[in-house]
C-alpha positions as CSV (number, residue, x, y, z in Angstrom):
1,X,70.4,100.8,189.0
2,X,69.7,98.7,185.9
3,X,66.1,97.8,185.3
4,X,65.1,94.1,185.1
5,X,63.6,93.2,181.8
6,X,60.1,91.7,181.7
7,X,59.4,88.3,180.3
8,X,57.7,89.9,177.3
9,X,60.8,92.1,176.5
10,X,63.2,89.1,176.9
11,X,61.0,87.1,174.5
12,X,60.9,90.0,172.0
13,X,64.8,90.3,172.0
14,X,65.1,86.5,171.4
15,X,62.7,86.8,168.4
16,X,64.8,89.7,167.0
17,X,68.1,87.8,167.4
18,X,66.5,84.8,165.7
19,X,65.3,87.0,162.7
20,X,68.8,88.4,162.4
21,X,70.4,84.9,162.5
22,X,67.9,83.7,159.9
23,X,68.6,86.7,157.7
24,X,72.3,86.2,158.0
25,X,71.9,82.6,157.2
26,X,69.8,83.4,154.1
27,X,72.3,86.0,153.1
28,X,75.1,83.6,153.4
29,X,73.2,81.0,151.4
30,X,72.6,83.6,148.7
31,X,76.3,84.6,148.6
32,X,77.3,81.0,148.6
33,X,74.7,80.3,145.9
34,X,75.9,83.3,143.8
35,X,79.5,82.2,144.1
36,X,78.6,78.7,143.2
37,X,76.5,79.8,140.3
38,X,79.3,82.1,139.1
39,X,81.9,79.4,139.5
40,X,79.8,77.0,137.5
41,X,79.2,79.5,134.7
42,X,82.9,80.4,134.8
43,X,84.0,76.8,134.4
44,X,81.4,76.3,131.6
45,X,82.5,79.6,129.8
46,X,86.2,78.7,130.1
47,X,85.7,75.2,128.8
48,X,83.4,76.2,125.9
49,X,85.6,79.2,125.0
50,X,88.7,77.0,124.8
51,X,86.9,74.4,122.7
52,X,85.5,77.1,120.4
53,X,89.0,78.5,119.8
54,X,90.4,75.0,119.2
55,X,87.8,74.1,116.6
56,X,88.2,77.6,115.0
57,X,91.9,76.8,114.5
58,X,91.1,73.4,113.1
59,X,88.6,75.1,110.7
60,X,91.3,77.6,109.5
61,X,93.9,74.9,109.0
62,X,91.4,72.7,107.1
63,X,90.6,75.7,104.8
64,X,94.3,76.3,104.1
65,X,94.6,72.6,103.3
66,X,91.6,72.7,100.9
67,X,89.6,70.3,103.0
68,X,86.3,72.2,103.0
69,X,84.3,69.3,104.4
70,X,86.5,69.1,107.5
71,X,86.5,72.9,107.7
72,X,82.7,73.0,107.6
73,X,82.4,70.5,110.5
74,X,85.1,72.2,112.6
75,X,83.5,75.7,112.0
76,X,80.1,74.3,113.1
77,X,81.6,72.9,116.3
78,X,83.4,76.1,116.9
79,X,80.1,78.0,116.5
80,X,78.2,75.7,118.9
81,X,80.8,76.0,121.7
82,X,81.1,79.8,121.1
83,X,77.3,80.2,121.5
84,X,77.3,78.1,124.7
85,X,80.2,80.3,126.1
86,X,78.2,83.4,125.1
87,X,75.2,82.1,127.1
88,X,77.4,81.8,130.2
89,X,79.0,85.2,130.0
90,X,75.6,86.8,129.3
91,X,74.2,85.4,132.6
92,X,73.2,87.7,135.5
93,X,75.9,86.6,137.9
94,X,78.6,87.1,135.3
95,X,77.4,90.6,134.4
96,X,77.2,91.5,138.1
97,X,80.7,90.2,138.8
98,X,82.1,92.0,135.7
99,X,80.8,95.3,137.0
100,X,82.9,95.2,140.2
101,X,85.8,97.6,139.8
102,X,89.2,96.0,139.4
103,X,88.2,92.6,140.8
104,X,85.7,92.1,138.0
105,X,88.1,92.8,135.2
106,X,88.8,89.0,134.4
107,X,85.0,88.5,134.0
108,X,84.6,91.6,131.8
109,X,87.6,90.6,129.6
110,X,86.4,87.1,129.3
111,X,83.0,88.4,128.2
112,X,84.7,90.6,125.5
113,X,86.7,87.6,124.3
114,X,83.7,85.3,124.1
115,X,81.8,87.9,122.0
116,X,84.7,88.1,119.6
117,X,85.0,84.3,119.3
118,X,81.3,84.0,118.7
119,X,81.5,86.6,115.9
120,X,84.6,84.9,114.5
121,X,82.7,81.6,114.1
122,X,79.4,83.0,112.9
123,X,80.5,85.9,110.8
124,X,83.8,84.6,109.4
125,X,84.5,80.9,109.6
126,X,81.2,79.6,108.6
127,X,80.9,81.9,105.5
128,X,84.6,81.4,104.7
129,X,83.9,77.7,104.1
130,X,81.9,78.8,101.1
131,X,85.0,80.5,99.7
132,X,86.5,76.9,99.5
133,X,89.6,76.6,97.2
134,X,90.1,80.4,97.1
135,X,91.5,80.2,100.6
136,X,93.6,77.1,100.0
137,X,97.0,77.7,98.5
138,X,97.1,74.0,97.5
139,X,94.1,74.5,95.3
140,X,94.7,78.1,94.3
141,X,98.1,77.4,92.6
142,X,97.7,74.8,90.0
143,X,100.4,73.0,88.0
144,X,102.6,75.0,85.7
145,X,102.3,78.2,87.6
146,X,98.6,78.6,86.8
147,X,96.4,80.5,89.2
148,X,92.8,79.3,89.7
149,X,91.2,82.6,88.8
150,X,87.7,81.2,88.5
151,X,87.8,80.2,92.1
152,X,89.0,83.6,93.2
153,X,86.3,85.4,91.2
154,X,83.6,83.1,92.4
155,X,84.6,83.6,96.0
156,X,85.2,87.4,95.8
157,X,81.8,88.4,97.3
158,X,82.1,86.1,100.3
159,X,85.7,87.1,100.8
160,X,84.8,90.7,100.8
161,X,82.2,90.2,103.5
162,X,84.4,88.0,105.7
163,X,87.3,90.3,105.3
164,X,85.3,93.3,106.6
165,X,84.0,91.2,109.5
166,X,87.4,89.9,110.5
167,X,89.0,93.3,110.3
168,X,86.3,94.6,112.8
169,X,86.8,91.6,115.1
170,X,90.6,92.1,114.9
171,X,90.2,95.7,116.1
172,X,88.0,94.5,118.9
173,X,90.5,91.8,119.9
174,X,93.4,94.3,120.1
175,X,91.3,96.5,122.4
176,X,90.3,93.7,124.9
177,X,91.1,95.0,128.4
178,X,94.1,93.5,130.1
179,X,93.5,92.0,133.5
180,X,95.3,91.1,136.8
181,X,94.6,87.4,136.3
182,X,97.5,85.8,134.4
183,X,95.4,82.9,133.0
184,X,92.9,85.3,131.4
185,X,95.5,87.7,130.2
186,X,97.4,84.8,128.4
187,X,94.1,83.8,126.8
188,X,93.6,87.4,125.7
189,X,97.0,87.5,124.0
190,X,96.4,84.1,122.3
191,X,93.1,85.3,120.9
192,X,94.6,88.5,119.6
193,X,97.3,86.5,117.7
194,X,94.7,84.0,116.4
195,X,92.4,86.7,115.1
196,X,95.2,88.8,113.7
197,X,96.6,85.8,111.7
198,X,93.2,85.0,110.3
199,X,92.6,88.7,109.5
200,X,95.8,88.8,107.5
201,X,94.9,85.6,105.6
202,X,91.4,86.7,104.6
203,X,92.3,90.3,103.9
204,X,95.1,89.2,101.6
205,X,92.9,86.6,99.9
206,X,90.1,89.1,99.4
207,X,92.5,91.6,97.8
208,X,93.9,88.8,95.6
209,X,90.4,88.0,94.5
210,X,89.9,91.6,93.4
211,X,93.3,92.1,91.9
212,X,94.6,88.8,90.5
213,X,91.9,88.0,87.9
214,X,92.3,91.3,86.0
215,X,96.2,91.3,86.3
216,X,96.7,87.6,85.4
217,X,94.7,87.6,82.2
218,X,91.1,86.6,83.1
219,X,89.9,89.1,80.6
220,X,92.7,88.7,78.0
221,X,96.5,88.5,77.8
222,X,98.5,90.8,80.1
223,X,102.3,91.7,80.0
224,X,104.6,93.2,82.6
225,X,108.1,94.5,83.0
226,X,110.0,92.8,85.8
227,X,112.9,94.8,87.2
228,X,115.5,92.8,89.1
229,X,117.0,95.3,91.6
230,X,120.6,95.1,92.8
231,X,120.3,96.7,96.2
232,X,124.1,96.6,96.7
233,X,123.8,99.9,94.7
234,X,120.9,101.7,96.4
235,X,118.1,103.4,94.6
236,X,114.8,104.8,96.0
237,X,112.8,101.6,95.5
238,X,115.7,99.3,96.5
239,X,118.5,99.1,94.0
240,X,119.8,99.6,90.5
241,X,118.0,97.6,87.8
242,X,120.6,94.9,87.1
243,X,118.4,92.8,84.8
244,X,114.9,92.5,83.6
245,X,112.3,90.2,82.1
246,X,108.9,90.4,80.5
247,X,106.2,88.4,82.2
248,X,103.2,87.2,80.2
249,X,99.9,86.1,81.8
250,X,96.7,84.7,80.3
251,X,93.8,83.1,82.2
252,X,96.0,82.6,85.2
253,X,98.9,80.9,83.3
254,X,102.2,82.8,83.7
255,X,105.4,82.6,81.7
256,X,108.5,84.7,81.4
257,X,110.4,85.8,78.2
258,X,112.9,88.5,77.2
259,X,115.0,87.7,80.2
260,X,118.1,90.0,79.8
261,X,120.7,92.0,81.7
262,X,120.7,95.8,81.9
263,X,123.1,95.8,78.9
264,X,120.0,95.7,76.8
265,X,118.7,99.0,78.3
266,X,119.8,102.5,77.3
267,X,120.7,105.8,78.9
268,X,119.1,108.1,76.3
269,X,115.4,107.3,76.1
270,X,112.9,110.0,75.2
271,X,111.9,111.6,78.6
272,X,108.5,111.0,80.3
273,X,106.6,113.9,81.9
274,X,105.7,112.9,85.5
275,X,104.9,116.4,86.6
276,X,106.8,119.5,87.8
277,X,107.4,118.2,91.4
278,X,109.1,115.0,90.1
279,X,111.1,117.0,87.6
280,X,112.2,119.5,90.3
281,X,113.2,116.8,92.8
282,X,114.8,114.2,90.5
283,X,115.3,115.8,87.0
284,X,119.0,116.4,87.4
285,X,119.6,112.6,87.4
286,X,117.5,112.1,84.2
287,X,115.4,109.3,85.7
288,X,113.0,109.0,82.8
289,X,115.8,108.8,80.2
290,X,118.6,106.9,81.9
291,X,117.6,103.4,83.2
292,X,120.3,103.6,85.9
293,X,118.3,106.3,87.7
294,X,114.8,105.2,86.7
295,X,113.9,104.3,90.3
296,X,115.5,107.1,92.4
297,X,112.1,108.0,93.9
298,X,110.8,105.6,96.6
299,X,107.3,105.9,95.0
300,X,107.2,102.7,92.9
301,X,104.4,103.8,90.5
302,X,106.9,106.3,89.1
303,X,109.4,103.6,88.4
304,X,106.7,101.4,86.9
305,X,105.6,104.1,84.5
306,X,109.2,104.8,83.5
307,X,110.0,101.2,82.8
308,X,106.9,100.8,80.7
309,X,107.8,103.9,78.8
310,X,111.4,102.7,78.2
311,X,110.2,99.2,77.0
312,X,107.7,100.8,74.6
313,X,110.7,102.6,73.0
314,X,112.7,99.4,72.9
315,X,110.0,97.1,71.4
316,X,107.0,99.1,70.4
317,X,105.0,97.1,73.0
318,X,102.8,98.9,75.5
319,X,102.9,96.8,78.7
320,X,100.1,96.5,81.3
321,X,102.3,97.2,84.3
322,X,105.5,96.6,86.1
323,X,107.0,94.4,89.0
324,X,110.2,94.8,91.0
325,X,112.0,92.3,93.2
326,X,115.5,91.7,94.6
327,X,117.9,88.9,95.7
328,X,116.6,89.0,99.3
329,X,113.1,88.2,98.0
330,X,114.6,85.5,95.8
331,X,116.1,83.9,98.9
332,X,112.6,83.7,100.4
333,X,111.3,82.1,97.2
334,X,114.1,79.6,97.1
335,X,113.4,78.6,100.7
336,X,109.9,77.6,99.5
337,X,110.7,76.0,96.1
338,X,114.2,74.6,96.7
339,X,117.6,75.4,95.3
340,X,118.6,76.1,91.7
341,X,121.3,74.0,90.1
342,X,123.7,75.9,87.8
343,X,125.0,74.2,84.6
344,X,128.3,73.5,86.4
345,X,126.5,71.8,89.3
346,X,126.8,74.8,91.7
347,X,123.8,75.1,94.0
348,X,122.1,78.5,94.5
349,X,120.2,78.3,97.7
350,X,118.1,80.5,100.0
351,X,121.1,80.7,102.3
352,X,123.7,81.8,99.7
353,X,121.8,83.6,96.9
354,X,122.1,87.1,98.4
355,X,125.8,87.0,99.1
356,X,126.4,85.2,95.8
357,X,124.6,87.7,93.6
358,X,125.5,90.9,95.5
359,X,129.1,90.2,96.6
360,X,130.7,87.0,95.5
361,X,130.1,87.5,91.8
362,X,132.1,90.8,91.8
363,X,135.2,88.9,93.0
364,X,134.6,85.8,90.9
365,X,134.2,87.9,87.7
366,X,136.4,90.9,88.7
367,X,137.6,91.6,85.2
368,X,134.8,90.2,83.1
369,X,131.5,92.1,83.4
370,X,129.9,90.3,80.6
371,X,130.5,86.9,82.3
372,X,129.1,88.3,85.6
373,X,126.0,89.5,83.9
374,X,125.5,86.2,82.1
375,X,126.0,84.3,85.3
376,X,123.3,86.5,87.1
377,X,121.0,86.0,84.2
378,X,121.4,82.2,84.5
379,X,120.5,82.4,88.2
380,X,117.4,84.4,87.4
381,X,116.4,82.0,84.6
382,X,116.9,79.1,87.1
383,X,114.6,80.7,89.6
384,X,112.0,81.5,87.0
385,X,112.1,77.9,85.7
386,X,111.5,76.7,89.3
387,X,108.4,78.9,89.6
388,X,107.1,77.9,86.2
389,X,107.2,74.2,87.2
390,X,105.2,72.2,89.7
391,X,105.0,73.9,93.1
392,X,105.2,71.3,95.8
393,X,104.5,73.7,98.7
394,X,102.1,76.4,97.4
395,X,101.4,77.8,100.9
396,X,105.1,78.2,101.6
397,X,105.5,80.1,98.3
398,X,102.6,82.4,99.0
399,X,104.0,83.1,102.5
400,X,107.4,83.9,100.9
401,X,105.9,86.3,98.5
402,X,103.9,87.9,101.3
403,X,107.0,88.4,103.3
404,X,108.8,89.9,100.4
405,X,105.9,92.3,99.7
406,X,105.7,93.3,103.4
407,X,109.3,94.3,103.3
408,X,109.0,96.3,100.0
409,X,111.0,93.6,98.2
410,X,108.1,92.8,95.9
411,X,106.4,95.8,94.3
412,X,103.7,96.0,91.7
413,X,102.2,98.7,89.5
414,X,99.3,98.4,87.1
415,X,98.5,100.7,84.3
416,X,94.8,100.1,84.9
417,X,93.6,102.8,87.3
418,X,91.0,100.8,89.2
419,X,93.5,97.9,89.8
420,X,96.2,100.3,90.7
421,X,94.0,101.9,93.3
422,X,93.6,98.5,95.0
423,X,97.3,97.7,94.8
424,X,98.1,101.0,96.5
425,X,96.1,100.0,99.5
426,X,98.5,97.1,100.0
427,X,102.3,96.8,100.7
428,X,102.7,95.6,97.1
429,X,102.1,99.2,96.0
430,X,105.3,100.5,97.6
431,X,103.9,104.0,97.5
432,X,104.6,107.2,99.3
433,X,101.3,108.0,100.9
434,X,99.6,111.3,100.3
435,X,97.9,111.7,103.7
436,X,98.9,114.0,106.5
437,X,99.8,111.5,109.3
438,X,103.3,111.6,110.8
439,X,105.9,110.3,108.4
440,X,109.6,109.9,108.2
441,X,110.8,108.2,105.0
442,X,114.6,108.1,104.7
443,X,115.9,107.3,101.2
444,X,119.5,106.3,100.2
445,X,120.6,106.8,96.7
446,X,124.2,105.7,95.7
447,X,126.2,108.5,94.2
448,X,129.4,106.6,93.7
449,X,128.3,104.1,91.0
450,X,129.7,101.2,93.1
451,X,128.3,98.3,95.2
452,X,129.1,99.6,98.7
453,X,125.5,99.5,99.9
454,X,125.9,95.8,100.3
455,X,128.0,96.8,103.4
456,X,125.7,99.6,104.6
457,X,124.1,99.4,108.0
458,X,121.4,101.8,109.2
459,X,119.9,102.9,112.6
460,X,116.9,105.2,112.5
461,X,115.2,107.2,115.2
462,X,112.1,109.4,114.9
463,X,110.9,111.4,117.9
464,X,108.4,114.2,118.5
465,X,107.0,116.3,121.3
466,X,103.5,116.0,122.8
467,X,100.3,117.2,121.1
468,X,99.6,120.2,123.2
469,X,100.0,122.8,120.4
470,X,99.1,122.8,116.7
471,X,102.8,122.2,115.9
472,X,105.6,120.4,117.7
473,X,109.3,119.9,117.4
474,X,110.4,116.6,116.0
475,X,113.7,114.9,115.1
476,X,114.7,112.3,112.6
477,X,118.1,110.7,112.8
478,X,119.9,108.0,110.8
479,X,123.2,106.5,111.4
480,X,124.9,105.2,108.3
481,X,127.8,102.8,108.9
482,X,130.1,101.6,106.1
483,X,131.1,98.0,107.0
484,X,133.4,97.4,104.0
485,X,136.0,94.9,105.2
486,X,139.7,95.7,105.2
487,X,140.5,93.6,102.2
488,X,141.1,94.2,98.5
489,X,138.2,95.1,96.3
490,X,137.9,96.1,92.7
491,X,137.2,99.7,91.7
492,X,133.8,98.5,90.4
493,X,132.8,97.5,93.9
494,X,134.5,100.1,96.1
495,X,135.7,102.9,93.8
496,X,133.9,106.0,92.8
497,X,132.5,106.6,89.3
498,X,133.2,110.3,89.4
499,X,135.6,111.1,92.2
500,X,136.1,114.8,91.7
501,X,136.1,115.3,95.4
502,X,139.0,112.9,95.9
503,X,137.3,110.6,98.4
504,X,139.5,107.7,99.7
505,X,138.9,104.3,98.2
506,X,136.0,102.5,99.8
507,X,134.1,105.7,100.7
508,X,130.4,105.4,100.2
509,X,129.0,108.6,98.6
510,X,125.3,108.9,99.6
511,X,122.4,111.1,98.6
512,X,120.2,110.9,101.7
513,X,116.6,112.2,101.4
514,X,114.0,112.6,104.1
515,X,110.4,112.6,103.1
516,X,108.8,114.3,106.2
517,X,105.3,114.8,107.5
518,X,103.2,117.0,105.2
519,X,103.6,120.6,106.3
520,X,106.9,120.0,108.2
521,X,109.5,122.7,108.2
522,X,113.2,122.0,108.4
523,X,114.9,123.9,111.3
524,X,118.4,122.4,110.9
525,X,120.2,119.4,109.5
526,X,123.5,118.2,111.0
527,X,126.1,115.7,109.9
528,X,127.9,114.4,113.0
529,X,126.7,117.5,114.8
530,X,127.9,120.0,112.2
531,X,125.3,122.0,110.3
532,X,124.8,121.1,106.7
533,X,123.0,122.4,103.7
534,X,119.8,120.5,102.5
535,X,118.2,120.6,99.1
536,X,114.5,121.2,99.6
537,X,111.9,119.7,97.2
538,X,108.4,118.2,97.5
539,X,107.0,114.8,96.6
540,X,103.3,113.8,96.9
541,X,102.7,116.6,99.3
542,X,105.7,115.7,101.6
543,X,108.6,118.0,101.9
544,X,111.8,116.3,100.7
545,X,115.1,117.4,102.4
546,X,118.2,115.9,100.8
547,X,121.9,116.0,101.8
548,X,124.9,114.5,100.2
549,X,127.7,113.1,102.3
550,X,130.6,110.6,102.3
551,X,130.6,107.6,104.6
552,X,134.2,106.5,104.9
553,X,135.2,102.9,105.1
554,X,134.8,101.4,108.5
555,X,133.1,104.6,109.9
556,X,129.6,105.6,111.0
557,X,128.1,109.0,110.2
558,X,124.9,110.3,111.9
559,X,122.6,112.7,110.1
560,X,119.9,114.5,112.2
561,X,117.0,116.5,110.8
562,X,115.4,118.9,113.3
563,X,111.9,119.8,112.3
564,X,108.7,121.6,113.3
565,X,105.8,119.6,112.1
566,X,102.0,119.7,112.5
567,X,100.5,117.9,115.5
568,X,98.3,115.7,113.4
569,X,96.4,112.5,114.1
570,X,97.7,109.1,113.2
571,X,100.4,106.6,114.1
572,X,103.9,107.6,113.0
573,X,105.2,105.7,110.0
574,X,108.9,105.0,109.2
575,X,109.0,103.0,105.9
576,X,112.1,100.9,105.5
577,X,113.9,101.2,102.1
578,X,114.6,97.5,101.1
579,X,118.4,97.3,101.1
580,X,120.5,94.4,102.4
581,X,120.5,95.3,106.1
582,X,117.7,95.0,108.6
583,X,117.9,98.4,110.3
584,X,116.9,99.1,113.9
585,X,114.1,101.6,114.2
586,X,113.0,103.6,117.3
587,X,109.8,105.6,117.2
588,X,108.6,107.9,120.0
589,X,106.0,110.0,118.4
590,X,102.7,110.6,120.2
591,X,99.5,110.0,118.3
592,X,97.6,113.3,118.3
593,X,94.2,111.7,117.6
594,X,91.6,113.5,119.8
595,X,90.1,111.3,122.6
């Protein structure tokens, strides 16, 4: 039988229920207050972060336009909003929310992004304003192809500091955690692109401040050999030297003389000693004596030294360095400076210069090599004249040159060791690296003495096993396709200089070299699945495995190198030899960096 509660017990239960209700009510109020506080801070952070990024973009654009006053104001506004956003994400509710597994990821990612934007404004944009005209292409390139070297040198310390800061922030931005909330994830991607773009701008400008004054004559006149490469006939750095010029620079002012075709160069220069490895790998083609093979190695500093050595024998002048470029790079330049008008009124434009100089001329002047070379020299002179005049769009020109350098179509070598060391840290150096990270550099050299590489198409694949052992199996494959059309061509274009093997007309004879990861061993090389013999040499610590093969007209040939290579740290690199095509590249090589 259930006992009847006393009046005192009933009153006690009522008091307990009331305390629980009050506690729940207070808890609910706390939760509601926390959510409200968090919502307010979230809205404030989002608004301030967006404003900070917007003003940061305005500051960057103003810097590029040379408007330092506007840049200073915009950078100040960006910094103010960034600091306000930082205060919100540093608040107690934000940190608590960010610590919640999975659900808190948007809050934690937003906090990471806000810290980056705060650093961007404080450590980069505000100091960068002091660099002033050094960051502005419009003020950096003066009339008559003169570079404002004084501005670059004055800004060098600031640029070095901001370059280091933006590189660190760029790394942080790329590592911001992704999140399940699309709005925040979109903001993450936008920030990564914004910081990466600014990082590229400031790093390049900082390097220019270190390199350009010395190279462009701030301390006295400088002179350089410019090799115009015809990559319709492949060589290690791009293509055969079809013409050349001597560039003069003094106090930032640049002009070109001695513009000439390769008829002025010889095939019997006194050789240059570039060491036993170079001699073993390339000596049979006499690269230091015969200009036609002067750039068979993909390591541009070798070509630069050889060209300097040859010119000294030609003229008695000891140059300060060398530069290489090609018609594809000229197309980028013409897109920025406008077309060249030939004496007969023909327009050479960004759209037609590659086909015109690497294909059309061989049909137009099929029986007159001198006229063809004169025509190409006139094209080169027209481009040079454009560059030596008033530049209406300096930023576009610098972007064109930057694109050419990133593709290996603009290469520079300096005879000054300190300057050369800096150049080698950039794409301008066009070097074969001497570090142990995974590497697969495939190099085509034309053996037929023709222009069939204009029609060459490449597909490259580099794969490797996981990092479980000290070594791993890897494979490097390249498909070479000869797209020569089924129409009539001259022997100069599609024949073979020495056809002792009796190859059919239109066959592209290729020397294909693979510069592999340091320490790699070749297990087998196959051509269309059939085992082949490879010549084995070494270049800058990399094993060099070379095969020679015909690529018949209209056909594709696949060469596969099967290797055992060290399981070493680093991202795999597959440098692209700057020919006419834009090859597809697939890389599946795990990074063996310890976690």
